[in-house]
C-alpha positions as CSV (number, residue, x, y, z in Angstrom):
1,X,-3.2,9.8,-20.2
2,X,0.4,11.0,-19.6
3,X,3.0,10.2,-17.0
4,X,3.6,13.4,-15.0
5,X,7.3,14.0,-14.1
6,X,7.8,16.1,-11.0
7,X,10.8,17.4,-9.2
8,X,10.5,17.6,-5.4
9,X,12.9,19.2,-2.9
10,X,13.8,18.2,0.6
11,X,15.2,21.5,1.8
12,X,17.2,21.1,5.0
13,X,18.4,23.8,7.5
14,X,19.4,23.3,11.1
15,X,17.8,19.8,11.4
16,X,14.5,21.0,9.9
17,X,12.9,20.4,6.6
18,X,10.8,23.1,4.8
19,X,7.3,21.7,3.9
20,X,4.4,23.2,2.1
21,X,1.4,23.2,4.4
22,X,-1.8,22.5,2.4
23,X,-5.5,22.2,2.8
24,X,-7.8,20.4,0.4
25,X,-11.6,20.5,0.8
26,X,-12.0,16.8,0.4
27,X,-8.7,15.6,2.0
28,X,-8.2,18.1,4.9
29,X,-4.8,19.3,6.1
30,X,-1.6,17.7,4.7
31,X,2.0,18.5,3.9
32,X,3.9,18.3,0.6
33,X,7.4,18.8,-0.5
34,X,8.1,21.9,-2.4
35,X,8.4,21.3,-6.1
36,X,6.2,20.3,-9.0
37,X,5.8,19.3,-12.6
38,X,8.7,19.4,-14.9
39,X,8.1,21.5,-18.0
40,X,9.0,20.2,-21.5
41,X,12.7,20.8,-22.3
42,X,13.4,21.7,-18.6
43,X,16.0,19.7,-16.7
44,X,15.1,18.4,-13.3
45,X,17.6,20.8,-11.6
46,X,15.9,23.7,-13.4
47,X,12.5,22.5,-12.4
48,X,13.6,22.2,-8.7
49,X,15.0,25.8,-8.7
50,X,11.9,27.2,-10.5
51,X,9.3,25.4,-8.4
52,X,11.0,26.1,-5.0
53,X,11.3,29.8,-5.8
54,X,7.7,30.0,-6.9
55,X,6.3,28.1,-3.9
56,X,8.6,29.1,-1.1
57,X,10.5,32.2,-2.2
58,X,13.9,30.5,-1.6
59,X,16.6,29.9,-4.1
60,X,17.9,26.3,-3.6
61,X,20.9,24.3,-4.6
62,X,20.8,20.5,-5.0
63,X,23.1,18.4,-2.8
64,X,22.1,14.9,-4.1
65,X,19.4,12.7,-5.5
66,X,17.4,11.2,-2.6
67,X,14.5,9.1,-3.9
68,X,12.2,8.2,-6.7
69,X,8.5,7.8,-5.9
70,X,6.1,6.4,-8.5
71,X,2.4,6.9,-7.8
72,X,-0.3,5.2,-9.8
73,X,-4.0,5.9,-9.1
74,X,-6.0,2.8,-10.0
75,X,-9.5,4.3,-9.3
76,X,-11.1,4.5,-12.8
77,X,-13.4,7.4,-11.8
78,X,-10.4,9.5,-10.7
79,X,-8.5,8.5,-13.9
80,X,-11.4,9.9,-15.9
81,X,-11.6,13.1,-14.0
82,X,-7.8,13.8,-13.8
83,X,-6.1,11.9,-16.6
84,X,-2.9,13.8,-16.4
85,X,-2.5,13.4,-12.6
86,X,-3.1,9.7,-12.1
87,X,0.5,8.4,-12.9
88,X,3.2,10.5,-11.4
89,X,6.9,10.0,-11.0
90,X,8.5,12.2,-8.3
91,X,12.2,12.8,-8.5
92,X,13.2,13.8,-4.9
93,X,16.4,15.8,-4.3
94,X,18.1,16.8,-1.0
95,X,18.7,20.6,-1.2
96,X,19.8,23.5,0.8
97,X,19.1,27.2,0.6
98,X,21.6,28.8,-1.7
99,X,20.7,32.4,-0.8
100,X,19.4,33.8,2.5
101,X,17.4,36.5,0.7
102,X,13.8,35.2,0.5
103,X,11.5,36.5,-2.3
104,X,7.8,36.6,-2.1
105,X,6.4,33.2,-3.3
106,X,4.9,33.9,-6.8
107,X,3.0,30.7,-7.6
108,X,1.8,28.5,-4.8
109,X,0.1,25.2,-5.4
110,X,-3.7,25.3,-5.5
111,X,-4.1,23.9,-2.0
112,X,-0.9,25.4,-0.4
113,X,-1.7,27.7,2.5
114,X,1.9,28.4,3.6
115,X,5.4,26.9,4.3
116,X,6.6,25.5,7.6
117,X,9.9,24.4,9.0
118,X,9.5,21.0,10.7
119,X,12.0,19.1,12.7
120,X,13.1,16.1,10.7
121,X,12.2,13.7,13.5
122,X,8.6,15.0,13.5
123,X,8.0,14.4,9.8
124,X,7.1,10.7,10.2
125,X,3.9,11.7,12.2
126,X,2.7,14.1,9.5
127,X,0.4,13.4,6.6
128,X,3.1,14.0,3.9
129,X,2.8,13.5,0.2
130,X,4.3,11.6,-1.5
131,X,3.2,9.2,1.3
132,X,6.2,6.8,1.5
133,X,8.6,9.6,2.3
134,X,7.1,10.5,5.7
135,X,8.2,7.3,7.4
136,X,11.6,7.1,5.5
137,X,12.8,10.6,5.2
138,X,14.9,10.9,8.4
139,X,16.6,7.6,7.6
140,X,17.4,8.4,4.0
141,X,19.1,11.6,5.1
142,X,20.8,10.2,8.2
143,X,22.2,7.1,6.4
144,X,23.0,8.9,3.1
145,X,20.7,6.5,1.3
146,X,18.8,6.6,-2.0
147,X,15.5,4.8,-2.4
148,X,12.7,3.9,-4.8
149,X,9.1,3.8,-3.7
150,X,6.0,2.6,-5.6
151,X,2.6,3.4,-4.4
152,X,-0.8,2.6,-5.9
153,X,-4.0,4.1,-4.8
154,X,-7.4,2.7,-5.5
């Protein structure tokens, strides 16, 4: 089992955040931050830029580090089925769109059905992954805070 390092972006524009809208057969509808797994020898900023371009079509620039979210799945059956996805560390960055020209997304996540701009005050009511960010995102941005969240799922 490996620890998966992921870079995630909170892309802000005009009081709204860009989220990936997703649908999973077993979990239903949910939202996720654009971003994904960091490749070997790839810096976190490089991972953010690559993943955002692939999933949203936007070129982004990082403004600041926002949060670290560690997720550990304790269910042994899930650990057996998905050994490389049961311990994840999400490095979350506040970003903005660096270029208004939007490309066609080239590599969306498996469950991603689209992207949606959501008012920051509405995010807390969404089913957002990683989970601790939903209730805390507006405050972190408003108060210029950085946070660490640990979540375990059984």
